[in-house]
Structure formats: structure tokens, C-alpha cells
N, C-alpha and C positions, 0 to 999 in steps of 0.2 A: 504494500500500500504506500510505502514511502521510498523514494529514491533519494539518497543523500548525494545530490550532485555537487555539494560543497566539497566532497572528498576529491572530485575531479577538477575542481576549480580552486586555486590557491586563495583568491580574494574572498573576504567575507561579503555577504550580500548575495551569494549565489542562490538561485531559486531551485526548488525541488518540487517534483510532482509525487504525491503520496499514492502510489499505485502498485500494489501487489509485491513490493520488495521490502526488505527489512527496514524497520524504522531506525532513524539515526540517534534515537534518544537513549540515554541511560536512565532507566526507570527508578523511582517514580518521577513524574513530570508535573510541575505546577503550571497552571494556566491562568493568566490574568486577562480577563475579558471585560468589555464594557458592560456594566450592569444597566440593562435597558431601563430608562426612566430616571436612574440616579446620576448618570454621567460620571461614574467613578468605577474603579476596578471591582470586579467580581472574581473571587479567587476559587478555583476548583483544582482537583487533583485527578490525574490520569495515572493509574497504578500499573497498567500494562498496555500492550498494543491492541488487544481485543477491545478494551474499554475506549481507547482513543478512536477506534474505527467505527464506533457506534455513537449516534447522536440522537437525543430525544426530539420528538416532533416540535415542541415549542422552541427549543434551542435552535433547531434547524430553521424553522419559519421566521424566528426573530433575528436570525443572522448572528447569534451570539458567538459563534466560533470565528467568524471572519474578523480579522483584526486582533484576535487573541494572541498574546505573547506567551510563549512557552519557555520554561526554564527546566533543564534536566539536572540530574544529580552531579554531573561533571562541571556545571557552570556554563554550558553552551546554551544559547537561546535562539529562538526562531519566532517569526510572526506568520500566522496563518493568513494567506492572502485571498484564498477562495476555497469554497467547500461545495462539493457536488454529491447529490443523493444517488446512490447506486441501486437501491431497492430497500424493501422492508427487512428489518433484522428479526431474527428469532425463529422459533419453531412455528408451525401452523397454528397451534393452540395459542401461543403468545401473540401471534399476529392478529388472530380473531379477537382475543381479549383486549389487545391494544386498540383495535379499531372500535370496539364497543365502548371502551373507556376514553377514547380520543387521546390516548397516550402512546401512540405508535413510536417505535424507534427505527431509525434508518441506518443501513450500512452507508458509509460515506468515504469519499476520497477528498483530499485537500492538497492545496499547493502551499508550500512554506518557503520563506526566505530566511536564511540564517542571519542573525543580527549579532551585535556586539556581545561577547561573553561577559559575565558578571562574576564578581567574587561572592562568596557565600554571605559575607556581611552586607553587601549591597542588596542581595536577595532578601535577607531578613529585614532590612530597612524598608524595602518595598512592601513586604507583608505587614509591617507595623503601620506604614502609611495607609494601607487598605483598611486596617482595623480602625485607625483614626478617622478615615473618611466615612466609614459605615458602622458606627458603634452599635447600631440596632441589630445588625447582622450577627454580631458576636455576643450579644447580651443573653444571659441565662434568666429568662423571665421567672422561672420557678424559684431560683435562688433569690431574685430581687423581691418576690412576693412572700418569701419565707415559707414556701410550701414544703420544703424538706429540711427545716431547721430555722434558725434565726435569719431574718431578712438581711441581705447584703447590700452594700453600697455599689452602684453601677460603676463608678469611676475606679473604685478600688479593685473590682473584678477585672476591668479592662487593663489596669496597670499590671495586675498579676499575669494576665494573658500575654501582654507585651514583654514582660520579664522572662516568661517561659520561652518566647520566641527568640529573644536575645541570647538565651543560654543554649539553644539548640546547636548541636555539633554536626549533625548529618541531615540530609533531606528528609529521611523518615522521622527524625525527631522534630524537625520543623513542622511537618505535616501534622504530626500527633499533637505537638504543643499548641499549634494554632487552631486545632480542631477543624481542619480543612475538609470540606465535603467532597465526595467523589463526583465527577462530572456526569451529567445525564446525556 
């Protein structure tokens, strides 16, 4: 599904077509996409190639993957420049259920362009910036309301979350500490 044409071209900025060949990513991959309506980053995780090659109906129709910037565990990064639907994903039963619930998933292919590599500290800073830009996405409403113990202060909880992000040493720790959701 991905051809890493960057390996054939020494300059960064080389384009790739993601079409039935090995993906150039070192898994897991973080994706920063534009959160439709918020005009800020929406952070998702792709844990493997199969997950990357499937896109939920709403994400596909809203164009959430186009423009998404991907960062892999080695520090390389890419921007998704286009996405094409190849067909409906899943078994016949899942397809019928998805159609009934209007939650169909599609097999996709995408074009990517390699961008500037980043350090792990730069990546953590971007995650923290996303938390600051969308605090409501990271809020634990049950803890704030005191449903499972004494109520907590929202800013204190966000500060603890950002501290866990700063302390992460690997991509897996970063994903776990930031409580990043898997992409749909």
C-alpha cells in the first residue's frame, strides 16, 4: 500500500504512493490531523499497517486524513496529500452491519510526502500543544465530577497529563501517557 520513494530519492520532500508495498513507517505512528470544526490538531495513533489502510466513513467523507502529518517511532515524518477509497473493508457481516449503522469502513490508499524529521522532544512539545489547544478532548469528566472519588481540578489533571508526556522515553510511552486514541 505504501511505496517509500524517498529511499530512491536523496532529497526530503519526495512523494510516495501508498499502494500494495511495504509501509515506510516504524510503528506505532502518531497522526496529527485537522480537527474538523476546531481548526486545531486532532491526535490519533496508527499501531500497524492494517489499521493505517482502513479509514472510517466519517473520517473519509470529512477528509480528515488529507493533510494529516504522521510521525513514526524513528523520528521521520510525512504528510498525507491525498486519500482514495479502494472499497469497503471487513467481512460481509461487518459490511452489512456497517451499512445498517452508517459506520462503514473503507480500504484506502494514500499519497504521502516525506517532511522534515523531528526529535522526540519536538514531538512531545507538539503533543503538549495539542493538549493545550483542546483541553476538553483530554478532560476526564468522571474525575472532575467526583464520580469515582473526590472531584479533581481540571487544570491540575491537564498539568499531570503534560508531565507524563514530558517524561515519556519511547513512542509507546508517549502514546500511553497521552492516552492517544486509535484512528478510525
